[in-house]
N, CA, C and O atoms as a CHARMM CRD file, in Angstrom:
* protein
*
  332
    1    1 MET  N     94.97500  95.40300  38.44500 PROA 1      0.00000
    2    1 MET  CA    94.35200  96.10200  37.24800 PROA 1      0.00000
    3    1 MET  C     94.05300  94.92600  36.32600 PROA 1      0.00000
    4    1 MET  O     94.82700  93.98200  36.16600 PROA 1      0.00000
    5    2 SER  N     93.05000  95.03700  35.82300 PROA 2      0.00000
    6    2 SER  CA    92.67900  93.93800  34.61400 PROA 2      0.00000
    7    2 SER  C     93.28900  94.47300  33.28500 PROA 2      0.00000
    8    2 SER  O     93.43600  95.66700  33.02800 PROA 2      0.00000
    9    3 ASP  N     93.62600  93.42400  32.47000 PROA 3      0.00000
   10    3 ASP  CA    94.20500  93.79500  31.16400 PROA 3      0.00000
   11    3 ASP  C     93.35600  94.78800  30.48100 PROA 3      0.00000
   12    3 ASP  O     93.84800  95.77100  29.92800 PROA 3      0.00000
   13    4 LEU  N     92.22200  94.57500  30.50700 PROA 4      0.00000
   14    4 LEU  CA    91.28200  95.70100  29.73900 PROA 4      0.00000
   15    4 LEU  C     91.39700  97.03100  30.43800 PROA 4      0.00000
   16    4 LEU  O     91.51200  98.02200  29.71600 PROA 4      0.00000
   17    5 THR  N     91.38200  97.19300  31.77300 PROA 5      0.00000
   18    5 THR  CA    91.61400  98.56400  32.39500 PROA 5      0.00000
   19    5 THR  C     92.85500  98.83600  31.88100 PROA 5      0.00000
   20    5 THR  O     92.93900  99.84700  31.18300 PROA 5      0.00000
   21    6 LYS  N     93.87500  98.15100  32.06500 PROA 6      0.00000
   22    6 LYS  CA    95.15000  98.73400  31.55000 PROA 6      0.00000
   23    6 LYS  C     95.29300  99.15500  30.06300 PROA 6      0.00000
   24    6 LYS  O     96.05700 100.06500  29.74100 PROA 6      0.00000
   25    7 ARG  N     94.63700  98.56100  29.27700 PROA 7      0.00000
   26    7 ARG  CA    94.80300  99.04200  27.72000 PROA 7      0.00000
   27    7 ARG  C     93.80300 100.38700  27.71100 PROA 7      0.00000
   28    7 ARG  O     94.11700 101.39200  27.07200 PROA 7      0.00000
   29    8 VAL  N     92.77400 100.31400  28.35700 PROA 8      0.00000
   30    8 VAL  CA    92.02900 101.60900  28.43500 PROA 8      0.00000
   31    8 VAL  C     92.79200 102.77400  28.97300 PROA 8      0.00000
   32    8 VAL  O     92.78100 103.86500  28.40300 PROA 8      0.00000
   33    9 GLU  N     93.42500 102.55100  30.02400 PROA 9      0.00000
   34    9 GLU  CA    94.48800 103.71600  30.66500 PROA 9      0.00000
   35    9 GLU  C     95.53400 103.78500  29.72600 PROA 9      0.00000
   36    9 GLU  O     95.92000 104.95100  29.64300 PROA 9      0.00000
   37   10 ASP  N     96.11000 103.07700  29.03700 PROA 10     0.00000
   38   10 ASP  CA    97.10400 103.15200  27.96500 PROA 10     0.00000
   39   10 ASP  C     96.57400 104.04500  26.86500 PROA 10     0.00000
   40   10 ASP  O     97.18700 105.04200  26.48200 PROA 10     0.00000
   41   11 ALA  N     95.46700 103.66900  26.39500 PROA 11     0.00000
   42   11 ALA  CA    94.84200 104.75900  25.30600 PROA 11     0.00000
   43   11 ALA  C     94.68900 106.26500  25.89200 PROA 11     0.00000
   44   11 ALA  O     95.07100 107.25200  25.26300 PROA 11     0.00000
   45   12 LEU  N     94.14800 106.31500  27.04000 PROA 12     0.00000
   46   12 LEU  CA    93.95800 107.60600  27.68900 PROA 12     0.00000
   47   12 LEU  C     95.35300 108.32900  27.82500 PROA 12     0.00000
   48   12 LEU  O     95.39600 109.55700  27.74000 PROA 12     0.00000
   49   13 GLU  N     96.38500 107.65700  28.01600 PROA 13     0.00000
   50   13 GLU  CA    97.61900 108.35000  28.06500 PROA 13     0.00000
   51   13 GLU  C     97.99700 109.08900  26.76000 PROA 13     0.00000
   52   13 GLU  O     98.51300 110.20600  26.70100 PROA 13     0.00000
   53   14 GLN  N     97.70200 108.38800  25.85200 PROA 14     0.00000
   54   14 GLN  CA    97.76900 108.91200  24.42200 PROA 14     0.00000
   55   14 GLN  C     97.16500 110.26700  24.23800 PROA 14     0.00000
   56   14 GLN  O     97.74500 111.18700  23.66200 PROA 14     0.00000
   57   15 ILE  N     96.16800 110.32900  24.67100 PROA 15     0.00000
   58   15 ILE  CA    95.32800 111.79300  24.70000 PROA 15     0.00000
   59   15 ILE  C     95.46700 112.79500  25.67300 PROA 15     0.00000
   60   15 ILE  O     95.13500 113.97900  25.60300 PROA 15     0.00000
   61   16 ARG  N     96.04500 112.12400  26.66700 PROA 16     0.00000
   62   16 ARG  CA    96.09900 113.28700  27.90500 PROA 16     0.00000
   63   16 ARG  C     96.87200 114.41000  27.65600 PROA 16     0.00000
   64   16 ARG  O     96.42100 115.48600  28.05000 PROA 16     0.00000
   65   17 PRO  N     98.12300 114.38500  26.98900 PROA 17     0.00000
   66   17 PRO  CA    98.83500 115.57000  26.56800 PROA 17     0.00000
   67   17 PRO  C     98.06300 116.63300  25.93100 PROA 17     0.00000
   68   17 PRO  O     98.28400 117.81500  26.19500 PROA 17     0.00000
   69   18 TYR  N     97.16900 116.26400  25.10600 PROA 18     0.00000
   70   18 TYR  CA    96.18400 117.23700  24.30200 PROA 18     0.00000
   71   18 TYR  C     95.42900 117.75600  25.26800 PROA 18     0.00000
   72   18 TYR  O     95.38400 118.98500  25.31900 PROA 18     0.00000
   73   19 LEU  N     94.79100 117.10400  26.09000 PROA 19     0.00000
   74   19 LEU  CA    93.90300 117.72800  27.17200 PROA 19     0.00000
   75   19 LEU  C     94.59200 118.53400  28.05400 PROA 19     0.00000
   76   19 LEU  O     94.05900 119.62200  28.27200 PROA 19     0.00000
   77   20 GLN  N     95.60900 118.30600  28.60900 PROA 20     0.00000
   78   20 GLN  CA    96.47800 118.96900  29.55900 PROA 20     0.00000
   79   20 GLN  C     96.90200 120.29900  28.98800 PROA 20     0.00000
   80   20 GLN  O     96.88400 121.32500  29.66700 PROA 20     0.00000
   81   21 ALA  N     97.28800 120.26200  27.71500 PROA 21     0.00000
   82   21 ALA  CA    97.45900 121.42000  27.04100 PROA 21     0.00000
   83   21 ALA  C     96.52200 122.56400  27.10800 PROA 21     0.00000
   84   21 ALA  O     96.87100 123.73600  26.97000 PROA 21     0.00000
   85   22 ASP  N     95.39400 122.18700  27.31200 PROA 22     0.00000
   86   22 ASP  CA    94.29000 123.32200  27.26600 PROA 22     0.00000
   87   22 ASP  C     93.66500 123.24300  28.74900 PROA 22     0.00000
   88   22 ASP  O     92.52700 123.64500  28.99000 PROA 22     0.00000
   89   23 GLY  N     94.47800 122.71000  29.67300 PROA 23     0.00000
   90   23 GLY  CA    94.16200 122.84600  31.12800 PROA 23     0.00000
   91   23 GLY  C     93.15300 121.82800  31.47900 PROA 23     0.00000
   92   23 GLY  O     92.59500 122.02300  32.55900 PROA 23     0.00000
   93   24 GLY  N     92.78500 120.76600  30.79700 PROA 24     0.00000
   94   24 GLY  CA    92.01000 119.63700  31.16500 PROA 24     0.00000
   95   24 GLY  C     92.62400 118.32600  31.36500 PROA 24     0.00000
   96   24 GLY  O     93.83000 118.15700  31.18900 PROA 24     0.00000
   97   25 ASN  N     91.83800 117.40400  31.72400 PROA 25     0.00000
   98   25 ASN  CA    92.45500 115.99000  31.91400 PROA 25     0.00000
   99   25 ASN  C     91.19500 115.20500  32.05500 PROA 25     0.00000
  100   25 ASN  O     90.07300 115.69900  32.16400 PROA 25     0.00000
  101   26 VAL  N     91.51700 113.80100  32.04100 PROA 26     0.00000
  102   26 VAL  CA    90.28700 112.89800  32.25500 PROA 26     0.00000
  103   26 VAL  C     90.91800 111.75900  32.96900 PROA 26     0.00000
  104   26 VAL  O     92.08900 111.41800  32.80700 PROA 26     0.00000
  105   27 SER  N     89.84700 111.04500  33.97500 PROA 27     0.00000
  106   27 SER  CA    90.27700 110.03400  34.72800 PROA 27     0.00000
  107   27 SER  C     89.31800 108.88000  34.51600 PROA 27     0.00000
  108   27 SER  O     88.10100 109.01700  34.38900 PROA 27     0.00000
  109   28 LEU  N     90.01700 107.65300  34.48900 PROA 28     0.00000
  110   28 LEU  CA    89.03100 106.50400  34.35900 PROA 28     0.00000
  111   28 LEU  C     88.55300 106.17100  35.65100 PROA 28     0.00000
  112   28 LEU  O     89.28200 106.03900  36.63400 PROA 28     0.00000
  113   29 ILE  N     87.11300 106.01400  35.63800 PROA 29     0.00000
  114   29 ILE  CA    86.43300 105.75100  36.97700 PROA 29     0.00000
  115   29 ILE  C     86.45700 104.25100  36.91300 PROA 29     0.00000
  116   29 ILE  O     87.05100 103.61500  37.78400 PROA 29     0.00000
  117   30 GLU  N     85.74700 103.57000  35.77300 PROA 30     0.00000
  118   30 GLU  CA    85.85300 102.11600  35.80500 PROA 30     0.00000
  119   30 GLU  C     85.23700 101.51400  34.38300 PROA 30     0.00000
  120   30 GLU  O     84.55300 102.15600  33.58500 PROA 30     0.00000
  121   31 VAL  N     85.61100 100.23700  34.27100 PROA 31     0.00000
  122   31 VAL  CA    85.14300  99.53700  33.03100 PROA 31     0.00000
  123   31 VAL  C     84.00400  98.68300  33.44900 PROA 31     0.00000
  124   31 VAL  O     84.22900  97.86200  34.33900 PROA 31     0.00000
  125   32 VAL  N     82.77900  98.75700  32.92300 PROA 32     0.00000
  126   32 VAL  CA    81.56800  97.97800  33.11500 PROA 32     0.00000
  127   32 VAL  C     81.38400  97.01900  32.32300 PROA 32     0.00000
  128   32 VAL  O     81.30300  97.32300  31.13300 PROA 32     0.00000
  129   33 GLY  N     81.28900  95.91300  32.61100 PROA 33     0.00000
  130   33 GLY  CA    80.48400  94.94600  31.86200 PROA 33     0.00000
  131   33 GLY  C     81.49900  94.56300  30.59100 PROA 33     0.00000
  132   33 GLY  O     81.11000  93.84300  29.67200 PROA 33     0.00000
  133   34 GLY  N     82.65300  95.04600  30.63700 PROA 34     0.00000
  134   34 GLY  CA    83.64700  94.47800  29.51800 PROA 34     0.00000
  135   34 GLY  C     83.29400  95.38600  28.34200 PROA 34     0.00000
  136   34 GLY  O     83.92500  95.06800  27.33400 PROA 34     0.00000
  137   35 ASP  N     82.45000  96.45000  28.17000 PROA 35     0.00000
  138   35 ASP  CA    82.31400  97.12800  26.88800 PROA 35     0.00000
  139   35 ASP  C     81.95300  98.54800  27.15800 PROA 35     0.00000
  140   35 ASP  O     81.61600  99.28500  26.23100 PROA 35     0.00000
  141   36 THR  N     82.01400  98.99700  28.50500 PROA 36     0.00000
  142   36 THR  CA    81.65600 100.32400  28.71500 PROA 36     0.00000
  143   36 THR  C     82.66400 100.89300  29.61200 PROA 36     0.00000
  144   36 THR  O     83.05500 100.28800  30.61000 PROA 36     0.00000
  145   37 VAL  N     83.18300 102.31000  29.19100 PROA 37     0.00000
  146   37 VAL  CA    84.01300 102.96800  30.04000 PROA 37     0.00000
  147   37 VAL  C     83.40200 104.26600  30.60700 PROA 37     0.00000
  148   37 VAL  O     82.97100 105.20300  29.93500 PROA 37     0.00000
  149   38 LYS  N     83.43400 104.17300  31.96700 PROA 38     0.00000
  150   38 LYS  CA    83.23200 105.60500  32.70200 PROA 38     0.00000
  151   38 LYS  C     84.26200 106.47000  33.01900 PROA 38     0.00000
  152   38 LYS  O     85.16100 106.00000  33.71600 PROA 38     0.00000
  153   39 LEU  N     84.34900 107.69400  32.65100 PROA 39     0.00000
  154   39 LEU  CA    85.28000 108.59300  32.78300 PROA 39     0.00000
  155   39 LEU  C     84.86600 109.90200  33.57700 PROA 39     0.00000
  156   39 LEU  O     83.69600 110.28400  33.59700 PROA 39     0.00000
  157   40 GLU  N     85.85400 110.54300  34.20400 PROA 40     0.00000
  158   40 GLU  CA    85.55700 111.77500  34.71100 PROA 40     0.00000
  159   40 GLU  C     86.30700 112.79200  34.06100 PROA 40     0.00000
  160   40 GLU  O     87.53200 112.71600  33.96500 PROA 40     0.00000
  161   41 LEU  N     85.63400 113.75400  33.60400 PROA 41     0.00000
  162   41 LEU  CA    86.51000 115.02300  32.81800 PROA 41     0.00000
  163   41 LEU  C     86.92200 116.04900  33.98100 PROA 41     0.00000
  164   41 LEU  O     86.11300 116.51100  34.78600 PROA 41     0.00000
  165   42 LEU  N     88.25700 116.33200  33.95800 PROA 42     0.00000
  166   42 LEU  CA    88.70800 117.11400  34.85200 PROA 42     0.00000
  167   42 LEU  C     89.21700 118.61100  34.39400 PROA 42     0.00000
  168   42 LEU  O     89.44400 118.85100  33.20900 PROA 42     0.00000
  169   43 GLY  N     89.34600 119.40300  35.22300 PROA 43     0.00000
  170   43 GLY  CA    89.92700 120.70700  35.03100 PROA 43     0.00000
  171   43 GLY  C     88.91800 121.34800  33.85000 PROA 43     0.00000
  172   43 GLY  O     87.71400 121.09500  33.79800 PROA 43     0.00000
  173   44 ALA  N     89.52900 122.09800  33.04800 PROA 44     0.00000
  174   44 ALA  CA    88.93200 122.76900  31.85000 PROA 44     0.00000
  175   44 ALA  C     87.99600 121.98000  31.11100 PROA 44     0.00000
  176   44 ALA  O     87.04900 122.54000  30.55900 PROA 44     0.00000
  177   45 CYS  N     88.16200 120.69700  31.03600 PROA 45     0.00000
  178   45 CYS  CA    87.43500 119.83100  30.17900 PROA 45     0.00000
  179   45 CYS  C     86.12500 119.51900  30.78900 PROA 45     0.00000
  180   45 CYS  O     85.26700 118.98100  30.08900 PROA 45     0.00000
  181   46 LYS  N     85.87700 119.81900  32.08400 PROA 46     0.00000
  182   46 LYS  CA    84.68700 119.54500  32.79300 PROA 46     0.00000
  183   46 LYS  C     83.57300 120.72900  32.74200 PROA 46     0.00000
  184   46 LYS  O     82.41900 120.58300  33.14400 PROA 46     0.00000
  185   47 SER  N     84.06900 121.85200  32.21900 PROA 47     0.00000
  186   47 SER  CA    83.16100 123.05600  31.92100 PROA 47     0.00000
  187   47 SER  C     83.29400 123.44100  30.73600 PROA 47     0.00000
  188   47 SER  O     82.68200 124.48600  30.51800 PROA 47     0.00000
  189   48 CYS  N     84.03300 122.88500  29.58000 PROA 48     0.00000
  190   48 CYS  CA    84.38900 123.56400  28.30300 PROA 48     0.00000
  191   48 CYS  C     83.13800 123.16700  27.55200 PROA 48     0.00000
  192   48 CYS  O     82.55200 122.09600  27.71500 PROA 48     0.00000
  193   49 SER  N     82.82200 124.01700  26.80900 PROA 49     0.00000
  194   49 SER  CA    81.49500 124.01000  25.65300 PROA 49     0.00000
  195   49 SER  C     81.91300 122.83800  24.72600 PROA 49     0.00000
  196   49 SER  O     81.04600 122.13000  24.21500 PROA 49     0.00000
  197   50 MET  N     83.08600 122.65200  24.53200 PROA 50     0.00000
  198   50 MET  CA    83.49600 121.72400  23.44800 PROA 50     0.00000
  199   50 MET  C     83.73900 120.35400  24.11000 PROA 50     0.00000
  200   50 MET  O     84.47400 119.50900  23.59900 PROA 50     0.00000
  201   51 SER  N     83.12800 120.18900  25.19600 PROA 51     0.00000
  202   51 SER  CA    83.56300 118.79000  25.94500 PROA 51     0.00000
  203   51 SER  C     82.91100 117.76600  25.15000 PROA 51     0.00000
  204   51 SER  O     83.60500 116.78900  24.86900 PROA 51     0.00000
  205   52 MET  N     81.75200 117.79500  24.74600 PROA 52     0.00000
  206   52 MET  CA    80.96300 116.80300  23.74900 PROA 52     0.00000
  207   52 MET  C     81.95500 116.34100  22.71800 PROA 52     0.00000
  208   52 MET  O     82.25800 115.15900  22.55800 PROA 52     0.00000
  209   53 MET  N     82.41700 117.29900  22.06300 PROA 53     0.00000
  210   53 MET  CA    83.31700 116.97600  20.98200 PROA 53     0.00000
  211   53 MET  C     84.64400 116.42100  21.26600 PROA 53     0.00000
  212   53 MET  O     85.16800 115.58300  20.53300 PROA 53     0.00000
  213   54 THR  N     85.20100 116.89600  22.35000 PROA 54     0.00000
  214   54 THR  CA    86.34700 116.26000  22.87500 PROA 54     0.00000
  215   54 THR  C     86.07900 114.88400  23.15400 PROA 54     0.00000
  216   54 THR  O     86.75200 113.96800  22.68000 PROA 54     0.00000
  217   55 LEU  N     85.09700 114.72800  23.92200 PROA 55     0.00000
  218   55 LEU  CA    84.76800 113.13000  24.48200 PROA 55     0.00000
  219   55 LEU  C     84.47200 112.41100  23.24300 PROA 55     0.00000
  220   55 LEU  O     85.14300 111.39000  23.09000 PROA 55     0.00000
  221   56 LYS  N     83.66300 112.68000  22.35600 PROA 56     0.00000
  222   56 LYS  CA    83.16900 111.85500  21.09300 PROA 56     0.00000
  223   56 LYS  C     84.22600 111.76300  20.09700 PROA 56     0.00000
  224   56 LYS  O     84.47000 110.62200  19.70500 PROA 56     0.00000
  225   57 ALA  N     85.00400 112.85300  19.53300 PROA 57     0.00000
  226   57 ALA  CA    85.98100 112.72200  18.56200 PROA 57     0.00000
  227   57 ALA  C     87.39700 112.35300  19.07400 PROA 57     0.00000
  228   57 ALA  O     88.21900 111.76600  18.37000 PROA 57     0.00000
  229   58 GLY  N     87.61600 112.73400  20.32700 PROA 58     0.00000
  230   58 GLY  CA    89.08000 112.67500  20.84700 PROA 58     0.00000
  231   58 GLY  C     89.18000 111.46200  21.72000 PROA 58     0.00000
  232   58 GLY  O     89.99500 110.61300  21.36000 PROA 58     0.00000
  233   59 ILE  N     88.46400 111.23200  22.84100 PROA 59     0.00000
  234   59 ILE  CA    88.77700 110.46900  23.71100 PROA 59     0.00000
  235   59 ILE  C     88.10400 109.04300  23.40300 PROA 59     0.00000
  236   59 ILE  O     88.72000 107.97800  23.45700 PROA 59     0.00000
  237   60 GLU  N     86.72300 109.18600  23.06600 PROA 60     0.00000
  238   60 GLU  CA    86.16600 107.87700  22.58800 PROA 60     0.00000
  239   60 GLU  C     86.61400 107.16500  21.50500 PROA 60     0.00000
  240   60 GLU  O     86.41000 105.95200  21.46500 PROA 60     0.00000
  241   61 GLU  N     87.31800 107.85100  20.43100 PROA 61     0.00000
  242   61 GLU  CA    87.95100 107.34600  19.16200 PROA 61     0.00000
  243   61 GLU  C     89.20100 106.82600  19.67500 PROA 61     0.00000
  244   61 GLU  O     89.63900 105.74400  19.28200 PROA 61     0.00000
  245   62 THR  N     89.74400 107.47400  20.45500 PROA 62     0.00000
  246   62 THR  CA    91.17500 106.89900  20.84600 PROA 62     0.00000
  247   62 THR  C     91.00700 105.56000  21.83900 PROA 62     0.00000
  248   62 THR  O     91.86300 104.67500  21.83900 PROA 62     0.00000
  249   63 ILE  N     89.96400 105.51200  22.57600 PROA 63     0.00000
  250   63 ILE  CA    89.88900 104.40900  23.29800 PROA 63     0.00000
  251   63 ILE  C     89.27000 103.35400  22.45000 PROA 63     0.00000
  252   63 ILE  O     89.68000 102.21000  22.64700 PROA 63     0.00000
  253   64 LYS  N     88.39700 103.52700  21.58200 PROA 64     0.00000
  254   64 LYS  CA    87.75600 102.37500  20.59100 PROA 64     0.00000
  255   64 LYS  C     88.95300 101.87200  19.51900 PROA 64     0.00000
  256   64 LYS  O     89.00000 100.71200  19.10900 PROA 64     0.00000
  257   65 ARG  N     89.79000 102.78100  19.17400 PROA 65     0.00000
  258   65 ARG  CA    90.81900 102.47500  18.32000 PROA 65     0.00000
  259   65 ARG  C     91.63700 101.20300  19.06800 PROA 65     0.00000
  260   65 ARG  O     91.73700 100.04900  18.65100 PROA 65     0.00000
  261   66 ALA  N     92.16600 101.75700  20.25000 PROA 66     0.00000
  262   66 ALA  CA    92.96500 100.97000  21.09000 PROA 66     0.00000
  263   66 ALA  C     92.43100  99.60700  21.78400 PROA 66     0.00000
  264   66 ALA  O     93.16900  98.64100  21.97800 PROA 66     0.00000
  265   67 VAL  N     91.16400  99.64100  22.10800 PROA 67     0.00000
  266   67 VAL  CA    90.38400  98.79000  22.89500 PROA 67     0.00000
  267   67 VAL  C     88.99400  98.58900  22.12400 PROA 67     0.00000
  268   67 VAL  O     87.98300  99.20000  22.46900 PROA 67     0.00000
  269   68 PRO  N     89.02400  97.57000  20.91800 PROA 68     0.00000
  270   68 PRO  CA    87.88100  97.46900  19.96500 PROA 68     0.00000
  271   68 PRO  C     86.68100  97.08000  20.67300 PROA 68     0.00000
  272   68 PRO  O     85.58500  97.37100  20.19200 PROA 68     0.00000
  273   69 GLU  N     86.78600  96.37500  21.90300 PROA 69     0.00000
  274   69 GLU  CA    85.65900  95.69200  22.56500 PROA 69     0.00000
  275   69 GLU  C     84.77600  96.77500  23.34100 PROA 69     0.00000
  276   69 GLU  O     83.62200  96.59800  23.73200 PROA 69     0.00000
  277   70 ILE  N     85.53500  97.91200  23.48400 PROA 70     0.00000
  278   70 ILE  CA    84.76400  99.11900  24.23300 PROA 70     0.00000
  279   70 ILE  C     83.65300  99.63100  23.08600 PROA 70     0.00000
  280   70 ILE  O     83.92800 100.01200  21.94900 PROA 70     0.00000
  281   71 LYS  N     82.52200  99.55100  23.60100 PROA 71     0.00000
  282   71 LYS  CA    81.26900 100.34100  22.81500 PROA 71     0.00000
  283   71 LYS  C     80.73600 101.48100  23.24800 PROA 71     0.00000
  284   71 LYS  O     80.10100 102.16700  22.44800 PROA 71     0.00000
  285   72 ASN  N     80.88500 101.87900  24.54200 PROA 72     0.00000
  286   72 ASN  CA    80.56000 103.12600  25.19500 PROA 72     0.00000
  287   72 ASN  C     81.26600 103.60400  25.95900 PROA 72     0.00000
  288   72 ASN  O     81.96500 103.00100  26.77300 PROA 72     0.00000
  289   73 VAL  N     81.16300 105.00200  25.77000 PROA 73     0.00000
  290   73 VAL  CA    82.06200 105.89900  26.69700 PROA 73     0.00000
  291   73 VAL  C     81.29300 106.88300  27.30400 PROA 73     0.00000
  292   73 VAL  O     80.58400 107.51900  26.52300 PROA 73     0.00000
  293   74 GLU  N     81.23000 107.20600  28.54600 PROA 74     0.00000
  294   74 GLU  CA    80.42900 107.88300  29.38000 PROA 74     0.00000
  295   74 GLU  C     81.28000 108.69500  30.13200 PROA 74     0.00000
  296   74 GLU  O     82.28300 108.18300  30.63000 PROA 74     0.00000
  297   75 ALA  N     80.99200 110.11000  30.32500 PROA 75     0.00000
  298   75 ALA  CA    81.59800 111.07400  31.36600 PROA 75     0.00000
  299   75 ALA  C     80.40400 111.15600  32.46900 PROA 75     0.00000
  300   75 ALA  O     79.24900 111.51900  32.24700 PROA 75     0.00000
  301   76 VAL  N     80.98200 110.71200  33.77100 PROA 76     0.00000
  302   76 VAL  CA    79.89900 110.78000  34.80400 PROA 76     0.00000
  303   76 VAL  C     79.79100 111.70800  35.51300 PROA 76     0.00000
  304   76 VAL  O     79.03700 111.66900  36.48600 PROA 76     0.00000
  305   77 ASN  N     80.55200 112.83000  35.18800 PROA 77     0.00000
  306   77 ASN  CA    80.28500 114.24500  35.90200 PROA 77     0.00000
  307   77 ASN  C     79.71300 115.26800  34.82000 PROA 77     0.00000
  308   77 ASN  O     79.88800 116.47300  35.00300 PROA 77     0.00000
  309   78 SER  N     78.97900 114.76900  33.60800 PROA 78     0.00000
  310   78 SER  CA    78.58400 115.65400  32.88300 PROA 78     0.00000
  311   78 SER  C     77.29500 115.13100  32.30200 PROA 78     0.00000
  312   78 SER  O     76.93000 113.99400  32.60300 PROA 78     0.00000
  313   79 THR  N     76.54600 115.92100  31.44700 PROA 79     0.00000
  314   79 THR  CA    75.28800 115.40600  31.00700 PROA 79     0.00000
  315   79 THR  C     75.52700 114.65000  29.47700 PROA 79     0.00000
  316   79 THR  O     74.65000 114.15500  28.76900 PROA 79     0.00000
  317   80 ILE  N     77.02000 114.72600  29.20100 PROA 80     0.00000
  318   80 ILE  CA    77.33800 114.04100  28.00900 PROA 80     0.00000
  319   80 ILE  C     77.27200 112.59400  28.10800 PROA 80     0.00000
  320   80 ILE  O     77.64600 112.04100  29.14300 PROA 80     0.00000
  321   81 ALA  N     76.83000 111.93800  27.12000 PROA 81     0.00000
  322   81 ALA  CA    76.94800 110.45200  27.12500 PROA 81     0.00000
  323   81 ALA  C     76.75600 109.99400  25.75400 PROA 81     0.00000
  324   81 ALA  O     75.76900 110.30200  25.08600 PROA 81     0.00000
  325   82 THR  N     77.82200 109.16600  25.29400 PROA 82     0.00000
  326   82 THR  CA    77.75200 108.87000  23.89500 PROA 82     0.00000
  327   82 THR  C     77.72100 107.16800  23.94400 PROA 82     0.00000
  328   82 THR  O     77.90600 106.44900  24.92600 PROA 82     0.00000
  329   83 THR  N     77.44000 106.80100  22.62800 PROA 83     0.00000
  330   83 THR  CA    77.23800 105.27300  22.46000 PROA 83     0.00000
  331   83 THR  C     77.94600 104.85400  21.18800 PROA 83     0.00000
  332   83 THR  O     77.93000 103.67500  20.83300 PROA 83     0.00000
């Protein structure tokens, strides 16, 4: 596991308890090009109407704060994509 991937995983660990409390979770699929993270939303997060807000305000902000070189966060199993 690369240092960048480890740092993204560590950031996700910070937000997972909040997602799990609502029956959801997130899985890191890959880090692409050193600045894009591809995630899979799991459980309740996959179909929740608030997924876009969760991804943008929660997951993306947590990752970008911990790993500033990340510019894009995308959910691969959703129509949600952020930049």
